N, CA, C and O atoms as a Tinker XYZ file with bonds, in Angstrom:
   252  protein
     1  N     38.915000  104.342000   27.376000    73     2
     2  CA    38.511000  102.957000   27.426000    64     1     3
     3  C     37.037000  102.863000   27.789000    63     2     4     5
     4  O     36.566000  103.581000   28.671000    81     3
     5  N     36.304000  101.976000   27.110000    73     3     6
     6  CA    34.878000  101.824000   27.370000    64     5     7
     7  C     34.649000  101.078000   28.672000    63     6     8     9
     8  O     35.281000  100.053000   28.928000    81     7
     9  N     33.752000  101.589000   29.486000    73     7    10
    10  CA    33.431000  100.972000   30.767000    64     9    11
    11  C     31.923000  100.772000   30.822000    63    10    12    13
    12  O     31.182000  101.691000   30.471000    81    11
    13  N     31.437000   99.607000   31.248000    73    11    14
    14  CA    29.994000   99.380000   31.329000    64    13    15
    15  C     29.332000  100.350000   32.294000    63    14    16    17
    16  O     29.865000  100.644000   33.365000    81    15
    17  N     28.167000  100.842000   31.902000    73    15    18
    18  CA    27.457000  101.788000   32.746000    64    17    19
    19  C     26.761000  101.087000   33.910000    63    18    20    21
    20  O     26.640000  101.652000   34.997000    81    19
    21  N     26.303000   99.858000   33.679000    73    19    22
    22  CA    25.596000   99.106000   34.709000    64    21    23
    23  C     26.104000   97.668000   34.763000    63    22    24    25
    24  O     26.718000   97.177000   33.816000    81    23
    25  N     25.836000   97.002000   35.889000    73    23    26
    26  CA    26.186000   95.596000   36.042000    64    25    27
    27  C     25.269000   94.758000   35.154000    63    26    28    29
    28  O     24.064000   95.000000   35.100000    81    27
    29  N     25.830000   93.788000   34.470000    73    27    30
    30  CA    25.028000   92.886000   33.644000    64    29    31
    31  C     24.381000   91.855000   34.557000    63    30    32    33
    32  O     25.057000   91.183000   35.337000    81    31
    33  N     23.043000   91.740000   34.447000    73    31    34
    34  CA    22.314000   90.819000   35.331000    64    33    35
    35  C     22.634000   89.364000   34.981000    63    34    36    37
    36  O     23.119000   89.060000   33.891000    81    35
    37  N     22.349000   88.478000   35.934000    73    35    38
    38  CA    22.587000   87.047000   35.723000    64    37    39
    39  C     21.742000   86.526000   34.560000    63    38    40    41
    40  O     22.185000   85.672000   33.793000    81    39
    41  N     20.529000   87.048000   34.439000    73    39    42
    42  CA    19.635000   86.624000   33.369000    64    41    43
    43  C     20.193000   87.013000   32.001000    63    42    44    45
    44  O     20.214000   86.200000   31.078000    81    43
    45  N     20.642000   88.254000   31.879000    73    43    46
    46  CA    21.193000   88.747000   30.615000    64    45    47
    47  C     22.478000   87.998000   30.266000    63    46    48    49
    48  O     22.703000   87.640000   29.110000    81    47
    49  N     23.306000   87.770000   31.262000    73    47    50
    50  CA    24.557000   87.033000   31.059000    64    49    51
    51  C     24.264000   85.602000   30.604000    63    50    52    53
    52  O     24.929000   85.078000   29.710000    81    51
    53  N     23.255000   84.970000   31.234000    73    51    54
    54  CA    22.891000   83.604000   30.883000    64    53    55
    55  C     22.334000   83.500000   29.467000    63    54    56    57
    56  O     22.611000   82.531000   28.761000    81    55
    57  N     21.550000   84.492000   29.047000    73    55    58
    58  CA    21.001000   84.495000   27.693000    64    57    59
    59  C     22.118000   84.628000   26.658000    63    58    60    61
    60  O     22.048000   84.026000   25.586000    81    59
    61  N     23.120000   85.395000   26.968000    73    59    62
    62  CA    24.248000   85.564000   26.051000    64    61    63
    63  C     25.043000   84.267000   25.939000    63    62    64    65
    64  O     25.519000   83.921000   24.857000    81    63
    65  N     25.189000   83.550000   27.049000    73    63    66
    66  CA    25.982000   82.319000   27.067000    64    65    67
    67  C     25.189000   81.086000   26.636000    63    66    68    69
    68  O     25.751000   79.993000   26.562000    81    67
    69  N     23.919000   81.237000   26.356000    73    67    70
    70  CA    23.059000   80.088000   26.071000    64    69    71
    71  C     23.526000   79.285000   24.867000    63    70    72    73
    72  O     23.322000   78.071000   24.836000    81    71
    73  N     24.142000   79.912000   23.880000    73    71    74
    74  CA    24.553000   79.233000   22.661000    64    73    75
    75  C     26.011000   78.818000   22.687000    63    74    76    77
    76  O     26.499000   78.217000   21.730000    81    75
    77  N     26.713000   79.129000   23.764000    73    75    78
    78  CA    28.122000   78.769000   23.893000    64    77    79
    79  C     28.232000   77.444000   24.620000    63    78    80    81
    80  O     28.426000   77.412000   25.835000    81    79
    81  N     28.111000   76.363000   23.893000    73    79    82
    82  CA    28.201000   75.059000   24.542000    64    81    83
    83  C     29.067000   74.142000   23.683000    63    82    84    85
    84  O     29.204000   74.336000   22.475000    81    83
    85  N     29.631000   73.164000   24.321000    73    83    86
    86  CA    30.433000   72.186000   23.599000    64    85    87
    87  C     29.496000   71.188000   22.942000    63    86    88    89
    88  O     28.620000   70.623000   23.596000    81    87
    89  N     29.685000   70.974000   21.647000    73    87    90
    90  CA    28.842000   70.024000   20.935000    64    89    91
    91  C     29.697000   68.843000   20.484000    63    90    92    93
    92  O     30.836000   69.038000   20.062000    81    91
    93  N     29.175000   67.637000   20.563000    73    91    94
    94  CA    29.949000   66.475000   20.116000    64    93    95
    95  C     30.059000   66.482000   18.592000    63    94    96    97
    96  O     29.172000   67.000000   17.913000    81    95
    97  N     31.135000   65.914000   18.050000    73    95    98
    98  CA    31.286000   65.894000   16.592000    64    97    99
    99  C     30.249000   64.990000   15.939000    63    98   100   101
   100  O     29.858000   63.967000   16.502000    81    99
   101  N     29.809000   65.377000   14.749000    73    99   102
   102  CA    28.886000   64.535000   13.991000    64   101   103
   103  C     29.663000   63.347000   13.461000    63   102   104   105
   104  O     30.700000   63.517000   12.820000    81   103
   105  N     29.183000   62.172000   13.717000    73   103   106
   106  CA    29.850000   60.970000   13.244000    64   105   107
   107  C     28.947000   60.237000   12.274000    63   106   108   109
   108  O     27.729000   60.188000   12.450000    81   107
   109  N     29.558000   59.667000   11.248000    73   107   110
   110  CA    28.832000   58.803000   10.332000    64   109   111
   111  C     29.506000   57.443000   10.357000    63   110   112   113
   112  O     30.645000   57.320000   10.806000    81   111
   113  N     28.814000   56.431000    9.881000    73   111   114
   114  CA    29.359000   55.081000    9.900000    64   113   115
   115  C     30.066000   54.785000    8.582000    63   114   116   117
   116  O     29.607000   55.180000    7.510000    81   115
   117  N     31.178000   54.092000    8.682000    73   115   118
   118  CA    31.932000   53.666000    7.509000    64   117   119
   119  C     31.090000   52.641000    6.746000    63   118   120   121
   120  O     30.463000   51.769000    7.347000    81   119
   121  N     31.083000   52.758000    5.412000    73   119   122
   122  CA    30.290000   51.842000    4.596000    64   121   123
   123  C     30.851000   50.420000    4.622000    63   122   124   125
   124  O     30.109000   49.453000    4.448000    81   123
   125  N     32.162000   50.297000    4.840000    73   123   126
   126  CA    32.789000   48.984000    4.777000    64   125   127
   127  C     32.830000   48.285000    6.134000    63   126   128   129
   128  O     32.419000   47.130000    6.247000    81   127
   129  N     33.323000   48.978000    7.167000    73   127   130
   130  CA    33.524000   48.309000    8.458000    64   129   131
   131  C     32.547000   48.754000    9.549000    63   130   132   133
   132  O     32.611000   48.252000   10.672000    81   131
   133  N     31.649000   49.683000    9.238000    73   131   134
   134  CA    30.637000   50.195000   10.173000    64   133   135
   135  C     31.226000   50.823000   11.432000    63   134   136   137
   136  O     30.570000   50.841000   12.474000    81   135
   137  N     32.441000   51.332000   11.354000    73   135   138
   138  CA    33.044000   52.056000   12.470000    64   137   139
   139  C     32.661000   53.535000   12.370000    63   138   140   141
   140  O     32.531000   54.053000   11.261000    81   139
   141  N     32.475000   54.226000   13.500000    73   139   142
   142  CA    32.183000   55.657000   13.423000    64   141   143
   143  C     33.399000   56.425000   12.906000    63   142   144   145
   144  O     34.538000   56.136000   13.271000    81   143
   145  N     33.129000   57.412000   12.047000    73   143   146
   146  CA    34.190000   58.246000   11.489000    64   145   147
   147  C     33.623000   59.630000   11.232000    63   146   148   149
   148  O     32.405000   59.806000   11.195000    81   147
   149  N     34.492000   60.610000   11.056000    73   147   150
   150  CA    34.048000   61.953000   10.736000    64   149   151
   151  C     33.572000   62.000000    9.296000    63   150   152   153
   152  O     34.172000   61.355000    8.436000    81   151
   153  N     32.496000   62.756000    9.002000    73   151   154
   154  CA    32.037000   62.839000    7.628000    64   153   155
   155  C     33.079000   63.515000    6.741000    63   154   156   157
   156  O     33.786000   64.417000    7.191000    81   155
   157  N     33.176000   63.088000    5.496000    73   155   158
   158  CA    34.122000   63.618000    4.504000    64   157   159
   159  C     35.570000   63.366000    4.895000    63   158   160   161
   160  O     36.458000   64.123000    4.503000    81   159
   161  N     35.822000   62.296000    5.675000    73   159   162
   162  CA    37.170000   61.908000    6.062000    64   161   163
   163  C     37.372000   60.426000    5.745000    63   162   164   165
   164  O     36.418000   59.651000    5.685000    81   163
   165  N     38.622000   60.056000    5.547000    73   163   166
   166  CA    38.961000   58.656000    5.330000    64   165   167
   167  C     38.761000   57.901000    6.639000    63   166   168   169
   168  O     39.068000   58.422000    7.712000    81   167
   169  N     38.254000   56.691000    6.553000    73   167   170
   170  CA    38.044000   55.866000    7.742000    64   169   171
   171  C     39.410000   55.507000    8.323000    63   170   172   173
   172  O     40.252000   54.960000    7.610000    81   171
   173  N     39.649000   55.805000    9.608000    73   171   174
   174  CA    40.959000   55.503000   10.191000    64   173   175
   175  C     41.201000   54.018000   10.414000    63   174   176   177
   176  O     42.347000   53.598000   10.575000    81   175
   177  N     40.145000   53.219000   10.425000    73   175   178
   178  CA    40.298000   51.786000   10.702000    64   177   179
   179  C     40.613000   50.989000    9.441000    63   178   180   181
   180  O     41.518000   50.154000    9.444000    81   179
   181  N     39.864000   51.244000    8.352000    73   179   182
   182  CA    40.075000   50.440000    7.147000    64   181   183
   183  C     40.687000   51.220000    5.985000    63   182   184   185
   184  O     41.122000   50.608000    5.009000    81   183
   185  N     40.736000   52.561000    6.058000    73   183   186
   186  CA    41.381000   53.364000    5.029000    64   185   187
   187  C     40.561000   53.583000    3.777000    63   186   188   189
   188  O     41.124000   53.862000    2.718000    81   187
   189  N     39.230000   53.464000    3.866000    73   187   190
   190  CA    38.389000   53.673000    2.692000    64   189   191
   191  C     37.680000   55.011000    2.758000    63   190   192   193
   192  O     37.465000   55.570000    3.833000    81   191
   193  N     37.320000   55.517000    1.579000    73   191   194
   194  CA    36.537000   56.748000    1.465000    64   193   195
   195  C     35.579000   56.570000    0.302000    63   194   196   197
   196  O     36.003000   56.273000   -0.815000    81   195
   197  N     34.294000   56.749000    0.557000    73   195   198
   198  CA    33.244000   56.558000   -0.444000    64   197   199
   199  C     33.323000   55.178000   -1.096000    63   198   200   201
   200  O     33.142000   55.046000   -2.307000    81   199
   201  N     33.594000   54.150000   -0.287000    73   199   202
   202  CA    33.574000   52.783000   -0.765000    64   201   203
   203  C     34.815000   52.309000   -1.504000    63   202   204   205
   204  O     34.840000   51.173000   -1.976000    81   203
   205  N     35.861000   53.154000   -1.624000    73   203   206
   206  CA    37.079000   52.699000   -2.300000    64   205   207
   207  C     38.282000   52.868000   -1.387000    63   206   208   209
   208  O     38.304000   53.759000   -0.538000    81   207
   209  N     39.276000   52.019000   -1.560000    73   207   210
   210  CA    40.480000   52.027000   -0.727000    64   209   211
   211  C     41.325000   53.246000   -1.101000    63   210   212   213
   212  O     41.674000   53.418000   -2.268000    81   211
   213  N     41.655000   54.084000   -0.132000    73   211   214
   214  CA    42.409000   55.305000   -0.389000    64   213   215
   215  C     43.811000   55.215000    0.202000    63   214   216   217
   216  O     44.790000   55.562000   -0.460000    81   215
   217  N     43.911000   54.751000    1.444000    73   215   218
   218  CA    45.220000   54.634000    2.095000    64   217   219
   219  C     45.387000   53.228000    2.651000    63   218   220   221
   220  O     44.414000   52.531000    2.938000    81   219
   221  N     46.627000   52.837000    2.795000    73   219   222
   222  CA    46.950000   51.542000    3.390000    64   221   223
   223  C     47.099000   51.753000    4.895000    63   222   224   225
   224  O     47.891000   52.587000    5.333000    81   223
   225  N     46.339000   50.997000    5.682000    73   223   226
   226  CA    46.361000   51.138000    7.138000    64   225   227
   227  C     46.992000   49.878000    7.728000    63   226   228   229
   228  O     46.588000   48.756000    7.422000    81   227
   229  N     47.989000   50.095000    8.580000    73   227   230
   230  CA    48.611000   48.931000    9.217000    64   229   231
   231  C     47.845000   48.573000   10.478000    63   230   232   233
   232  O     47.382000   49.448000   11.210000    81   231
   233  N     47.719000   47.291000   10.721000    73   231   234
   234  CA    46.976000   46.791000   11.882000    64   233   235
   235  C     47.846000   46.932000   13.135000    63   234   236   237
   236  O     49.065000   46.773000   13.077000    81   235
   237  N     47.209000   47.228000   14.253000    73   235   238
   238  CA    47.916000   47.302000   15.524000    64   237   239
   239  C     47.110000   46.541000   16.560000    63   238   240   241
   240  O     45.886000   46.446000   16.480000    81   239
   241  N     47.824000   46.004000   17.530000    73   239   242
   242  CA    47.150000   45.253000   18.582000    64   241   243
   243  C     47.029000   46.121000   19.827000    63   242   244   245
   244  O     47.933000   46.889000   20.158000    81   243
   245  N     45.899000   45.986000   20.507000    73   243   246
   246  CA    45.680000   46.751000   21.742000    64   245   247
   247  C     46.107000   45.905000   22.919000    63   246   248   249
   248  O     45.531000   44.846000   23.166000    81   247
   249  N     47.109000   46.360000   23.649000    73   247   250
   250  CA    47.594000   45.629000   24.822000    64   249   251
   251  C     47.141000   46.284000   26.083000    63   250   252
   252  O     47.455000   45.807000   27.174000    81   251
């Protein structure tokens, strides 16, 4: 089994972890209702994709 020859310094460890971060998803606005949505996905609020109706979305009330 491979065993490290020396302790990895805090600086070296930090440089390795520098690119490991949580990034927020890229959001684009729906052309019809201006709600944020994921790119290349159907809008969950109005059901449109590229300006045309794709799915029927039922309305729900927030209580």
